[in-house]
C-alpha positions as CSV (number, residue, x, y, z in Angstrom):
1,Q,0.1,0.2,0.4
2,S,2.6,2.7,0.5
3,L,4.4,2.1,-2.7
4,W,1.2,2.0,-4.5
5,L,0.7,5.8,-2.7
6,L,4.0,7.0,-3.8
7,Q,3.6,5.9,-7.3
8,K,0.2,7.1,-7.6
9,N,0.1,10.2,-5.5
10,D,2.3,13.0,-6.8
11,T,1.8,14.9,-3.2
12,V,2.6,12.4,-0.8
13,R,5.3,11.6,-2.9
14,T,7.0,14.9,-3.5
15,R,6.5,15.3,0.2
16,W,8.4,12.6,1.4
17,Q,11.3,13.2,-1.2
18,H,11.6,16.9,0.2
19,H,11.8,15.2,3.9
20,I,14.3,12.7,3.1
21,G,18.1,14.4,2.7
22,Y,19.6,11.3,3.0
23,L,19.3,7.7,3.1
24,M,21.3,4.5,3.6
25,V,20.3,0.8,3.1
26,D,22.1,-1.8,4.3
27,E,22.3,-5.4,3.5
28,Y,21.0,-4.2,-0.1
29,Q,21.9,-7.3,-1.8
30,D,18.4,-8.7,0.0
31,T,16.1,-6.4,-1.1
32,N,13.3,-7.6,-3.3
33,A,11.6,-5.7,-5.9
34,S,9.2,-4.0,-4.4
35,Q,11.5,-2.6,-1.7
36,Y,13.4,-1.5,-4.8
37,Q,10.6,0.1,-6.8
38,M,9.9,1.9,-3.0
39,L,13.9,3.5,-2.7
40,K,13.3,4.9,-6.4
41,A,9.9,6.5,-5.4
42,L,11.7,7.9,-2.3
43,M,15.0,9.4,-4.2
44,G,13.4,10.8,-7.6
45,T,16.1,12.1,-9.2
46,G,18.2,13.2,-6.0
47,N,21.6,11.2,-5.6
48,H,22.2,11.4,-1.6
49,L,21.7,7.7,-1.5
50,T,24.2,5.1,0.2
51,C,24.0,1.6,-0.1
52,V,25.8,-1.1,1.5
53,G,26.0,-4.8,-0.2
54,D,27.4,-7.6,-1.3
55,D,26.7,-9.6,-4.5
56,D,28.0,-12.8,-2.9
57,Q,26.4,-13.0,0.1
58,S,22.8,-12.7,-1.4
59,I,21.2,-16.3,-0.1
60,Y,17.8,-15.6,0.4
61,G,16.1,-15.5,-3.3
62,W,13.6,-18.3,-1.6
63,R,12.1,-14.7,0.4
64,G,12.5,-12.7,-2.8
65,A,15.6,-11.1,-2.9
66,Q,17.0,-9.8,-5.9
67,P,21.2,-9.5,-5.8
68,E,20.9,-7.8,-9.6
69,N,19.3,-4.8,-8.0
70,L,22.9,-3.8,-6.9
71,Q,23.2,-3.7,-10.7
72,L,20.4,-1.6,-11.4
73,L,21.4,1.1,-9.3
74,Q,24.3,2.4,-11.5
75,Q,21.2,2.7,-14.7
76,D,18.8,4.3,-12.2
77,F,21.5,6.5,-10.1
78,P,24.3,7.1,-12.5
79,G,25.9,9.4,-10.2
80,L,26.6,7.0,-7.5
81,K,29.9,5.7,-6.8
82,V,31.1,3.0,-6.4
83,Q,33.1,2.3,-3.2
84,K,34.6,-1.3,-2.9
85,L,35.4,-2.6,1.1
86,E,37.6,-5.4,0.2
87,Q,39.7,-5.6,3.6
88,N,38.2,-8.5,5.7
89,Y,39.3,-8.0,9.6
90,R,37.8,-11.8,10.5
91,S,39.2,-14.2,8.2
92,S,43.0,-15.8,7.3
93,S,44.1,-15.2,4.0
94,T,43.7,-19.0,3.0
95,I,40.3,-19.0,4.2
96,L,39.5,-16.0,1.9
97,E,41.1,-17.3,-1.0
98,A,39.6,-20.5,-1.0
99,A,36.1,-18.9,-0.3
100,N,36.9,-16.0,-3.4
101,A,37.8,-19.5,-5.7
102,V,34.3,-20.9,-5.1
103,V,32.4,-17.7,-5.4
104,Q,34.3,-16.4,-8.5
105,N,32.0,-19.4,-10.3
106,N,29.7,-17.1,-10.3
107,P,28.4,-13.6,-12.7
108,H,29.9,-11.0,-10.8
109,P,28.3,-7.4,-11.6
110,F,31.4,-6.1,-9.6
111,D,34.7,-7.4,-10.0
112,K,36.4,-7.5,-6.2
113,K,38.6,-9.8,-4.1
114,I,38.6,-10.1,-0.5
115,W,41.8,-10.0,1.5
116,S,42.8,-10.0,4.3
117,D,46.4,-9.2,6.3
118,L,45.7,-11.4,9.5
119,G,48.3,-14.3,7.9
120,T,48.2,-17.2,5.6
121,G,46.7,-19.7,8.6
122,D,45.8,-23.1,8.6
123,A,44.9,-24.9,5.7
124,I,41.5,-26.2,5.7
125,Q,40.1,-29.2,6.4
126,I,38.1,-31.5,4.3
127,N,37.2,-34.6,5.8
128,T,35.1,-37.5,4.4
129,Y,32.8,-40.6,6.5
130,D,31.1,-43.2,6.2
131,S,28.5,-42.3,7.6
132,P,26.3,-39.4,9.3
133,E,27.2,-40.9,12.8
134,A,30.4,-41.0,12.0
135,E,30.5,-37.7,10.8
136,A,29.1,-36.1,14.4
137,E,30.9,-38.5,16.5
138,T,34.6,-37.8,15.0
139,I,33.7,-33.5,14.8
140,V,32.1,-33.4,18.5
141,T,34.9,-35.7,19.6
142,D,37.6,-33.1,17.9
143,I,35.9,-30.4,19.8
144,M,36.4,-32.1,22.9
145,F,39.9,-32.2,22.2
146,H,40.7,-28.8,20.6
147,H,39.1,-27.6,23.8
148,R,41.4,-29.3,25.8
149,V,44.9,-29.4,24.1
150,S,44.1,-25.5,22.7
151,Q,42.3,-24.5,25.9
152,L,39.7,-22.7,23.5
153,P,36.4,-21.7,25.1
154,Y,33.3,-24.1,23.7
155,S,32.0,-20.6,22.3
156,D,34.7,-20.8,19.5
157,F,33.2,-23.5,17.8
158,A,30.6,-23.3,15.5
159,I,28.4,-26.4,13.9
160,L,26.9,-25.2,10.4
161,Y,24.7,-27.0,8.3
162,R,22.1,-26.3,5.4
163,S,19.4,-27.7,7.1
164,N,17.6,-28.1,10.4
165,H,17.3,-31.9,10.2
166,Q,21.0,-32.6,10.0
167,A,21.3,-31.1,13.7
168,K,20.3,-34.1,15.4
169,L,22.8,-36.5,15.4
170,F,25.3,-33.5,16.4
171,E,22.8,-32.5,19.5
172,Q,22.7,-35.9,20.7
173,Q,26.3,-36.2,20.5
174,L,26.5,-33.3,22.3
175,R,24.5,-34.4,24.9
176,T,26.3,-38.2,25.4
177,H,29.8,-36.5,26.1
178,N,28.1,-33.5,28.4
179,L,29.0,-30.7,26.2
180,P,27.5,-27.2,26.4
181,Y,25.6,-25.8,23.1
182,Q,23.0,-23.8,22.0
183,M,21.0,-24.3,18.8
184,S,19.6,-21.2,17.1
185,G,16.7,-21.3,15.1
186,G,15.7,-25.2,14.6
187,R,14.0,-27.0,17.2
188,S,15.8,-29.0,19.3
189,F,15.7,-33.1,19.0
190,F,14.7,-33.0,22.8
191,D,11.9,-30.7,22.3
192,Y,9.6,-32.5,20.5
193,A,6.5,-34.1,22.1
194,E,7.6,-37.6,21.6
195,I,10.9,-37.3,23.1
196,K,9.5,-35.4,26.2
197,D,6.5,-38.3,26.2
198,M,9.8,-41.2,26.4
199,M,11.8,-39.0,29.0
200,A,8.7,-38.8,31.5
201,Y,8.2,-42.4,31.8
202,L,11.7,-43.0,32.5
203,R,11.4,-40.6,34.2
204,L,8.8,-41.9,36.4
205,L,10.5,-45.3,36.5
206,V,13.0,-44.0,38.7
207,N,11.5,-41.2,40.3
208,P,7.8,-42.6,41.5
209,R,7.1,-39.2,43.4
210,D,7.1,-37.1,39.9
211,N,4.2,-36.2,39.3
212,A,4.6,-33.8,36.5
213,A,5.9,-36.9,34.5
214,F,2.8,-39.0,35.7
215,L,0.7,-36.3,34.4
216,R,2.2,-35.9,31.2
217,I,1.9,-39.7,30.1
218,I,-1.0,-41.1,32.4
219,N,-3.2,-41.0,28.7
220,T,-0.3,-41.3,26.7
221,P,-0.7,-43.3,24.4
222,K,-4.2,-42.2,24.6
223,R,-6.0,-45.2,27.2
224,G,-9.5,-43.5,28.2
225,I,-8.5,-42.1,30.9
226,G,-10.4,-38.8,30.8
227,L,-9.6,-35.4,32.4
228,Q,-12.2,-36.1,35.4
229,S,-10.7,-39.1,35.7
230,V,-7.2,-37.6,36.3
231,K,-8.8,-34.8,38.3
232,H,-10.2,-37.3,40.7
233,I,-6.5,-38.8,41.5
234,T,-4.5,-36.1,41.5
235,G,-7.6,-34.4,44.2
236,A,-7.3,-37.7,46.5
237,A,-3.7,-37.7,46.2
238,A,-3.3,-33.5,47.5
239,Q,-5.8,-34.8,50.4
240,Q,-4.4,-37.8,51.5
241,K,-0.6,-37.0,51.0
242,M,0.2,-39.0,48.4
243,T,2.3,-38.8,45.1
244,F,-0.3,-39.4,41.9
245,L,1.2,-42.4,41.4
246,Q,0.2,-44.1,44.8
247,A,-3.1,-42.8,44.4
248,A,-3.4,-44.6,40.8
249,Q,-2.8,-47.7,42.5
250,A,-4.8,-47.2,46.0
251,P,-7.9,-49.3,45.9
252,H,-10.4,-46.9,47.8
253,I,-8.9,-44.5,45.3
254,A,-9.8,-46.1,42.7
255,A,-13.0,-47.5,43.6
256,G,-14.4,-43.7,42.9
257,L,-13.7,-44.3,38.8
258,T,-16.0,-46.7,36.7
259,P,-14.7,-49.8,36.4
260,S,-13.6,-49.4,32.4
261,V,-11.2,-46.8,33.9
262,Q,-10.5,-48.4,36.7
263,K,-9.1,-51.4,34.5
264,K,-7.1,-48.9,32.4
265,L,-5.4,-47.1,35.3
266,K,-4.7,-50.8,36.7
267,Y,-2.8,-51.9,33.7
268,F,-1.1,-48.9,33.4
269,C,0.3,-49.0,36.9
270,H,0.6,-52.3,36.2
271,I,3.0,-51.7,33.4
272,I,4.9,-48.9,35.6
273,K,5.6,-51.1,38.7
274,Q,6.7,-54.3,36.1
275,H,9.5,-52.1,35.0
276,Q,10.2,-50.1,38.4
277,K,11.5,-54.1,38.8
278,M,12.7,-54.7,35.9
279,Q,16.9,-55.3,36.4
280,G,19.4,-54.6,32.8
281,K,20.9,-51.7,30.7
282,P,18.7,-48.8,30.2
283,I,17.6,-49.7,26.5
284,E,16.8,-53.1,27.7
285,V,14.0,-51.4,30.0
286,A,13.5,-48.9,27.7
287,S,12.9,-51.2,24.4
288,S,10.8,-53.7,27.0
289,L,8.3,-50.5,28.0
290,F,8.1,-49.1,24.9
291,K,7.2,-52.4,23.1
292,H,4.4,-53.3,26.2
293,L,3.2,-49.6,25.6
294,D,3.2,-50.2,21.3
295,F,4.6,-46.5,21.5
296,I,5.7,-46.5,18.0
297,N,2.3,-47.8,16.3
298,W,0.4,-45.0,18.5
299,V,2.9,-42.2,17.2
300,N,2.2,-43.8,13.7
301,I,-1.5,-43.9,13.8
302,N,-1.9,-40.4,15.6
303,A,0.1,-38.2,13.0
304,N,-1.5,-36.2,10.3
305,N,0.3,-37.4,6.8
306,K,2.6,-40.1,5.5
307,V,5.4,-38.0,6.2
308,A,4.5,-37.3,9.6
309,K,4.2,-40.6,10.4
310,I,7.8,-41.5,8.8
311,S,9.4,-38.7,10.8
312,K,7.5,-39.3,14.1
313,V,8.3,-42.8,14.1
314,K,12.0,-42.5,13.4
315,L,11.9,-40.0,16.0
316,V,11.3,-42.6,18.5
317,K,13.4,-44.9,17.1
318,D,16.4,-42.4,17.0
319,C,15.8,-41.8,20.8
320,L,16.2,-45.4,21.5
321,K,19.3,-46.0,19.6
322,W,20.5,-42.7,21.6
323,I,19.6,-44.8,24.8
324,E,21.2,-47.6,23.2
325,A,24.4,-45.8,23.0
326,L,24.5,-44.1,26.5
327,S,23.9,-47.8,27.4
328,K,27.8,-48.6,26.5
329,N,29.2,-46.0,27.8
330,K,27.5,-44.1,30.3
331,A,25.0,-45.6,32.0
332,S,25.0,-49.3,33.4
333,N,21.4,-49.0,34.5
334,L,18.3,-46.8,34.2
335,D,19.0,-44.9,37.5
336,E,22.2,-43.8,36.2
337,L,21.1,-43.0,32.8
338,M,18.7,-40.1,34.3
339,N,21.1,-39.4,37.0
340,Y,23.2,-38.5,33.8
341,L,20.2,-36.6,32.2
342,S,19.3,-35.0,35.2
343,L,23.0,-33.4,35.4
344,Q,22.6,-32.4,31.6
345,T,19.4,-30.5,32.4
346,S,20.5,-28.5,35.3
347,K,23.6,-27.5,33.2
348,D,21.2,-26.2,31.1
349,E,18.8,-24.4,32.8
350,E,21.6,-22.6,34.7
351,E,23.4,-21.4,31.5
352,A,27.0,-21.7,33.7
353,E,29.3,-21.9,30.3
354,P,28.4,-20.5,26.7
355,G,28.8,-23.5,24.4
356,V,29.0,-24.8,21.1
357,S,26.9,-23.1,18.8
358,M,24.3,-25.0,16.2
359,M,22.6,-23.5,13.0
360,T,22.0,-23.3,9.5
361,L,24.4,-21.5,6.9
362,H,21.5,-19.0,7.0
363,A,21.0,-17.9,10.9
364,A,24.6,-17.7,10.7
365,K,25.3,-14.8,7.9
366,G,26.5,-11.8,9.7
367,L,28.9,-14.0,12.9
368,E,31.9,-15.1,13.2
369,F,33.8,-17.8,15.0
370,S,37.3,-19.2,15.5
371,Q,36.9,-22.6,14.7
372,V,33.9,-23.1,12.5
373,Y,32.9,-27.0,11.4
374,M,30.8,-26.9,7.8
375,V,28.6,-30.4,8.0
376,G,27.4,-32.2,5.0
377,V,28.5,-30.6,2.3
378,E,27.2,-32.7,-0.3
379,E,25.3,-32.9,-3.6
380,G,21.4,-32.5,-2.8
381,I,22.3,-30.7,0.8
382,L,24.9,-28.0,-0.7
383,P,23.5,-27.3,-3.2
384,H,19.7,-28.5,-2.3
385,R,18.2,-31.1,-4.2
386,N,15.4,-28.4,-5.1
387,S,18.4,-26.1,-6.6
388,I,19.7,-29.0,-9.2
389,S,17.3,-29.5,-12.3
390,D,16.2,-32.8,-12.6
391,D,17.0,-32.9,-16.5
392,E,20.6,-31.4,-16.4
393,D,23.6,-32.3,-14.7
394,N,24.6,-29.2,-14.3
395,G,21.9,-27.8,-12.1
396,S,19.4,-25.0,-12.4
397,E,21.8,-22.3,-12.9
398,Q,20.2,-19.4,-10.6
399,G,19.6,-22.0,-7.9
400,V,23.3,-23.6,-7.5
401,E,24.5,-19.7,-7.7
402,E,22.4,-18.9,-4.9
403,E,23.5,-22.1,-3.0
404,R,27.5,-21.4,-4.0
405,R,26.9,-18.0,-2.7
406,L,25.3,-19.5,0.7
407,M,29.0,-22.2,0.4
408,Y,30.8,-18.5,0.5
409,V,28.7,-17.2,3.6
410,G,29.7,-20.4,5.4
411,M,33.3,-20.1,4.5
412,T,34.1,-16.9,5.6
413,R,32.1,-17.4,9.1
414,A,35.4,-18.9,10.1
415,M,37.7,-16.7,11.4
416,K,41.2,-19.3,12.2
417,N,40.2,-22.5,11.2
418,L,37.6,-24.3,9.0
419,R,36.6,-27.8,8.6
420,I,34.2,-28.9,5.9
421,S,33.2,-32.7,6.1
422,Y,30.6,-34.7,3.7
423,I,29.7,-38.2,3.7
424,K,30.5,-41.1,1.3
425,K,26.6,-42.3,0.8
426,R,23.8,-40.6,2.5
427,K,20.4,-42.0,3.0
428,S,17.4,-39.4,2.5
429,R,15.7,-38.5,5.5
430,F,13.4,-41.3,5.8
431,G,15.8,-43.9,4.6
432,E,16.2,-44.4,1.3
433,D,19.3,-45.0,-0.5
434,E,17.7,-43.7,-4.1
435,S,16.8,-40.5,-3.0
436,G,19.6,-39.5,-1.1
437,P,22.6,-37.0,-1.5
438,R,25.5,-38.3,-3.3
439,G,28.8,-37.8,-2.1
440,A,31.1,-34.7,-2.0
441,S,29.3,-31.4,-3.5
442,R,30.7,-29.6,-6.7
443,F,31.5,-26.7,-4.9
444,L,34.3,-28.8,-3.2
445,D,36.2,-29.1,-6.3
446,E,36.4,-25.3,-6.7
447,I,38.5,-25.3,-3.7
448,P,42.2,-24.8,-4.6
449,H,44.0,-28.0,-3.9
450,E,47.0,-26.8,-2.0
451,L,44.8,-24.6,0.0
452,A,43.0,-27.5,1.1
453,A,44.3,-31.0,3.7
454,G,42.3,-34.0,2.5
455,H,40.8,-32.6,-0.6
456,P,38.5,-34.8,-2.3
457,G,40.9,-34.3,-5.6
458,M,43.6,-35.1,-3.8
459,K,42.3,-39.0,-2.7
460,K,43.9,-38.7,0.9
461,S,43.7,-42.4,1.8
462,E,40.7,-43.2,4.6
463,E,43.3,-45.2,6.9
464,A,45.3,-41.9,6.9
465,Q,42.7,-39.7,8.3
466,K,41.1,-42.9,10.1
467,E,44.7,-43.0,12.4
468,Q,44.4,-38.9,12.6
469,N,40.9,-39.1,14.4
470,K,42.2,-42.0,16.2
471,N,45.1,-40.3,17.8
472,N,43.0,-37.4,18.9
473,F,41.0,-39.1,20.2
474,D,43.6,-41.5,22.3
475,A,45.6,-38.5,22.5
476,L,42.2,-36.8,24.5
477,I,41.5,-40.1,26.6
478,A,45.3,-39.7,28.0
479,M,45.0,-36.3,28.6
480,L,41.4,-36.8,30.7
481,K,43.3,-39.6,33.0
482,E,46.2,-37.2,33.9
């Protein structure tokens, strides 16, 4: 409406043109068509305009940004002078040279070359892994190693990914090793309702006094115990100074419920008591519990559509896998598992220590970190499969160009060390092989070989890389034992 008014009403447009003496627009490469037309209307024939932008950092085409608006400025405002700001005060020259080499494969309305006087710096590390699990485990171990050896705070480290769904395995590994972290933007794996439900069941097994856990799961999965029945149980518990679980098991309290609800409540309490007494590793108890509850089938039935079914069932299975991993090296029984998780929760709430940053490449724009891990740099992820045409091997030109700029933005977030990784063959989000991304991103081939250790084009042996990872891990363990 504002643009329409400026274009159609001469009086309003003239008033605003006289009112604005000078105008500056930042992040100009992110302007869309309407914003550009508004700028023209506001400025008229005046030249009191300053625009700051970088066409190589235009990464918001999906929301209408047009990097070509920078080029149009020369046509509509020929009196403007171009002042190139080419010195970078953040990154080493190696990182900048590599990033420049990648983005130079895009067309450029303005020639420029970013440079730094911060020194050459270390070579970029490019690593390949057999699986996403191996990638996550090795990177988190590497962060622990450098934190300990180089005395770097965890806040110096960032894990950057193309899509939010890639964060889950890294988040699980960070929690497994009790490392502090912050997620920007994306939803935490542990914030999903299904995961909270599973954790509530385990909490109630370990601590029968956990009334909040009882309330969360008494009718999850749905078992026909309605709100009025729950009010009856909790009200009686308060009067008789009992826990909710004790009240649910008390015959004289259950007598106030219908026979149908009594039967369902009795079965629920039976499952809880049965698994409270069960001996074994946490994964054995958890697997038995959720099998008795038919939890996966319930999640599947209650999902809204086919995609949600696959996604939610995978969440449950991934949670069980994570519990299994903890059972191997962190907790020999359910009490130890929940004590471990409680410790982590307390630390999260206290926010005692800034941690590893986890975010998408889009969210990282404008930020900087001493140590950056760009993960999952693969065909179909970066560049994203939606940017690649189905019928052209070279992909959709504009889409791939924007993905290349996203690669450039990610690389230039690193100040001192940049580590890039990819999976040799990755399954899709929902487990299929056929539609999954295939190998190293084309952008890695655009990084000069001499600037990167482990470059795909140099065919670094997997044995040498595995040996390096093992040496890092062994050194860390030895230091921790000192």
